[in-house]
N, C-alpha and C positions, 0 to 999 in steps of 0.2 A: 504494499499499499504506499501512498505518498508520504504519510507522516503518521506519528504516534501521539495520541492525546488520551486524556483520562476517559476511563469508560462511560462516566456520567455526562462528560462534555460531548463525547461522540454520539451518546444516544440522544441528546438535546440537539445536536447539529443535524443528526438524521431525521428526528421528527420535525424540527424546524424547516428542513428543506422540504418535506412533504407538504406542511401547512402554508409555507410561502409560494410553493409552486401551486398548489390548490387554489389559494387566495387569487392569483394571477389568472387561473383559467375560469373561476367562477366567481366574478366580482359581485354578484348578488349577494353572495353569501359572506362578504369579507369581514363584516364586523363580527359575525360569530366565530371566524377563525382567528381574528386578532385577539379575542378572548381567550381562545384555547392556546394561542401562542404565548400570552402573558402568563397563563397557568403554568406552562411548561417552563418558562424562564424562572418562575418563582420556585418550582419543584426542584430543578437541577441546578440553581444558581450556586448552592453550597454543597461541597463535595461531601460532608458528613451526613447529609439527606439521603444520599443514595447507598443503598445495600450493596449494589455491584461495586461502588468505589471501595467500600468497607472491605469487600472480598479482595479487591485488587491491592488495597494497602497490605492486607494480611499476607498475600502472595509475595509482594515485593519486600516485605519486612523479613519474612521467616522461611520462605521457599529456598531450598537449594538451587533450583533450576527456575530462573526468573524470566519474566516476559521481555523478550528483545525489543529493540527499537523498531525491527522490520515486522512488529507483529501484524498478522492477518486477521482483521475483524469480520471477513466475509462469513464465517461460521457463526458469528453473533448475528450477523443480518439474516441468515438462514433461519436461526432460532426464533427470531422475531416474526419471520414471515410465517413459519410453522405454527406459531401460537395464535396468528389471527384466524387461521382456519380457512385464509382465502387461496382457493384452489389455482387461482390465475396469478397469484404474486409470484415473483421470481428476482433473484439479484443475478445481475449480469456482470461478468468480469469485463475488464476494459476491452479486451479483444472481442467478446461477445456483443458488447454494447456497441462497438464501432461497426461491426458486421450488421447488427440489426438496423442501425440508422441508414447505412448504405442500401440495405434491402428495401427500406420503407421509402428511400428516395429513387428507387428504381435504377440503382446502380449495381452492375455486376462486372466480374472479371473473368475473361476466358474468350472462347471463340464466338459465343452469343447464338445458341441453338437451344430449341425445344425439342426434346426427344422421348421416345417410348421404347420399351423392348419389343422386338420382333421376333418372336420364339420360333417361328415357322423358317425364317431365314437365318437364324442364329446371329442376328445383327442388331445394330441400334438404328432405329428408323428416325429421321428428322421429320418432325411435324410443323414446325415453324421456324422462322429466322428472326432473331431480335432487329430492331431498327438501328442503323448505323453501326452495325457490328462487324467484327473482321470476318465472319463467315459470309455476310451478305456481300461483301466486297470481294471475297473470294470466288463467289459463284455457287456456293452451296444453295441446294433447292430443297423444298418440303418433299418428302418422298424418297430422298436420298438415303440408301442403306450403308451406313458405316460397317464395314466388316473385318477392319483389321487396324491395329495402332502399330505405329513405327516408332521405335527407340533405339538410339545409337545405331541406326541402319538395320535393326532386326525388326521384322515383320511378325506380330503375333495376332491372330484372328480373336475375334470377339467370342467365338465359339470355346476357345481355350481360355480366355481370360474370364468369361463371364460377364453379364450385363454390368453389374456394380464394379467389377474389376477394370472393365474397359474404360467405364466413365472415370474412374478415379484417375486413370492415366491420361484421358482427355483434358482434365481440369489442370490449372497450373497458375503460377503468378505471372503478374503482368510483364510483358517484355520476353517471355519465354514462348517456344515454338510448339505447337501441336502438329504432329504429322500423322496422317491416317489415309486409308483408302476407302473409296465408297463404290458402290454398285449402282449404276444408273442405266435403266434401259438394256441390262445384259452387258454394258461396258464398264471396266474397272478404270477409276480415276483416282490420281493420288493427289492430296493436298497438304501443302505445308503453311500453317497460318500462325502468325504471332499474336498471341494473346494479349488483350488489353481490355480497358474499361468500356462498357457499353449500357446503353439503356435498355431496360428489361422491357418485356412484353406482357402488359396487364390486360390488354383487350384484344382479342382477335374478331374478325367479322367475315361474312361471306353472304352472297345471294343464295337463298335456299335452292337446293338442287332440284327439289320437287315442284315448287311453286316459285317462279322468278318474281312474284310480287312481293315476296317475303324477305326481308332482311334480318340476318341473324346476328346478334351482337354477344359474343361470350366475354364475360367479365371475369377474369382469372382471380383477381384480388383487387382490393382498393389500396393502392399506393399513391405516391404523389404524381405518378406519370398517368395515372387512369383517367383525369378529366380531359387532357389533351387528347390522349388516344381514343377516348369516347366520342369526342367531338369529331375526330378525323373519321372515325367509322361512320357515323351518322351521316356526315357530309357525302361521304362516298356512296354510301347505300342509297341515299336519296336522289344522287346524281345518277344512279344506275336505274332508276325507275321504281324502287322499292317503295309499296303503299302500306305495308304492314311490317311490323317489328317483334321479333322474338328476342327476349333479354334472358341468356342463359347464365344463371348463377349457381348451377349444380357444381358441388365441389368448391365453391368459393368461401373460404373460411373467415372472411371480413377484412379489416384493414383500418385505415386512418379515418378519423371523423371529419377532418377538413377535406379529404377526398371525396367522401360519399355525399358531404354537403355540396360540393361543387358540382358533382354529377348530377344530383337530383335538381339542382337549380336550374339545369338546361330544360327541365320539364314541368317545373312548377312556376307559380306566379309569385311577384314580389308579395313578401309579408305572409306567405304560407308557411306554416310550421314544418320544419323538418325533423326535428327530434324534441322530445321532452325528457329532461333529467331531474333525478330527485337522489338526495343523500340518504341519510338515516331516517329522517321523517318522510315515509313515502307519500304522505299526503300533500306535500309541498313540492310541485313539479315546475320546472323553469324551462320555457320554450325557447329554441332557438329557431329563427325564422329566416327566410330567403331574403337576401339583400346583398348589396355590393359588397365584396370583400377585397381589401387590398393589403397584401403582406408586403414588407419591405423587399426591394429588388435583389438584395444580397441573401435572402432566405431561400431556401430550398421550397419553402412552402408557397412560394410566388408562383409556383405550378398549378395552385389551387386558387388563384385569384378568380374573383367572380366580377365580371363587368356588368353594366346595366343591359348590354346588348346580349350578354349570355343568358340572362333570366328568361325562362320560358322559350328559349330559341327553338326547341323542337317540340314544344308542347303541341302545336295543331298537327304536327306529323304523326305523333303517337297516341294522341287522346282517343281513346276507346278502340284504337287499332293495334293494340300490342298486347304481349302476353309475357309472364314471367316464369321460366322454368327453375324449379327448385327441388331440392330433395334433402335427405337427412344430413348431408354434409353442407348444406347452406347455412351459414352462421354469422352471428354478430352483424357487422355493417351491411353484409349482403341480406340479411333478414329485414334490416331497416330499410333497404332499397325495396325489397320486395312488398313490405307492408305499406310503404309512402305511396307506391304506384297504384297499390289497391285502394288505399284510403280515399286517394282523390279521383278514383274511377278511371285512372288512366289504362291500367291493365288488369287482366285477369291473371290468376296464379294456377299454375298446372303443374303437376308432380306429386311429391309425396311431403308429408310433415317435415318442416325444417327442425334444425338442431335445437333451437330454444335458449339462445344466449342473448340475454338482455342485460347484460352488465357492462360497465365501461372501465376500462383499464387506463391509467395515466402512467408515464414512465419518466422518472426523475434523473437528470444528470448529476451524480454526485461528485464531480470533478470540481465544481465550483465551491465545495466545502472541504477540498483537500484529500478526497478520496477517490479511487479509481472505480470507473463502472457505473451501472446504473440501476435503478430500483423500479420495478413495476409492481402496482397493486390496484385492486379494486377500489374505486374512488365514487362511483355513482352507479345508481340503476338508470336505465333508459327505457323509454316508451316511444311507439311509433306516434306519428303526427295526431291521428284521431282515434284510433282503435286501441284496445286493451293490450298490455304488455304480453310478450310471450316468454319471458324468461323461465326456464324449466319446463315450458309446454310446447313451444314451437307453433309455427304458423300453418294452419290446416288449409290446403289448397282448395280453389274453387272447383277444379276438376282434378279429382285424386286418381293418379295412374301409376302404377309400379312400372319400372323398366321392365321390358321382356326378359324372362329367365334366361334366354339364350344370349343375351346381351350383358349380363351382370358380370362376367368374367373377362370382358372385352374392354380394353383401354378406350376411355371416353373419347380421345382424340382420334380413334379409328372407327367409331360408329359413323356410318354415313347417314345422310339425312333421310334416304328413303327407309332405312331400317330402325331409325330411332322412333320408337313409338310414342314416347313422351313428346316429342317435337310435332309429331304428326297430330297427336290429340290437341296439342296447343293451336295448330292451324286450323283444326277442326272447330274449336271453341270460338274462334273468332269468325267462323262462318265464310271462310275465303272460298271462293269457287276456282 
């Protein structure tokens, strides 16, 4: 850790960090949290008031083996987390915290492809290419089968390495080279690609293969790239002549509140409620409404800015002409997306009951207090704009349909539009000819 201080001061700093950050995020409750912070100050101001400090003093005075200057307090943080009973709380090391932030910003390092295992061909199949990635520039295409990896001039097949083993060899640090062969149309091609940072893909889209009037937008997760990629998807599909839209959030585990707010703003009116949040007093719910949002240009969150022109930009295109595809792995922010579109009668929900996560986690950077890493904890419950909460219950679809049994063991990215019975049920629910 960065430095060593007394246990009582550490506890106060940790809890103060939580309360200060919480006050910044929820100004409506600031007076209550100032009161809590004052109480903490009074409780921990004197070391002799802390039982933990008394134990620390006993150890430092009498123990043969003393606590060193490089003492790691992460175990103590984990103990506090476990005592809360919060199943979503987690302490991140410095490396984990940095990686998580990069992931939320939509940054990755590598060649920039999304892949699945192709067990029939004993290969790694490329399903999509990340924008502005080394793979895109090198000419990798969706459908390419990576059949071998080359290291130090030695070629080893994916069949020999196994799917996970081959993936591990394809990954690497920025500036290093990935060399591999692909099969494309019966011809083997060799690629040598330098790994670098790229923007991840949080949204994919296509014109439905069964009915060209339908545009399909798959939201993989809600990170800081999602609003921009969602807008690009809608613009392209509308330009292609699509009149109806399917929003696929199956297997979307959620994401960032700023991201989902920006995405929903494209389809809602100004001052529509996006989300309602509550603390320990669940009767007091605080709404967040659609409006202009402007983050500092230097902030990664500027990707989630909402302009006056963005608000309701696609409302007329999707109103009553769209459906949301959801399943048991649709969670958190993806459930908010699903509920909001149904609450405002923009879309029907088709699929199966969703996961049921209606709690909000906040993540705090501990470096400003002299400690490495970050701390995630549940800070609020949240509710959809107009309907009842779904925490622990899930969202029941308007049209409930299980994925066909024959498709349940097939990778979602390899299910075609014609065989996807949930997608076809959604098209049917919209009454499209």
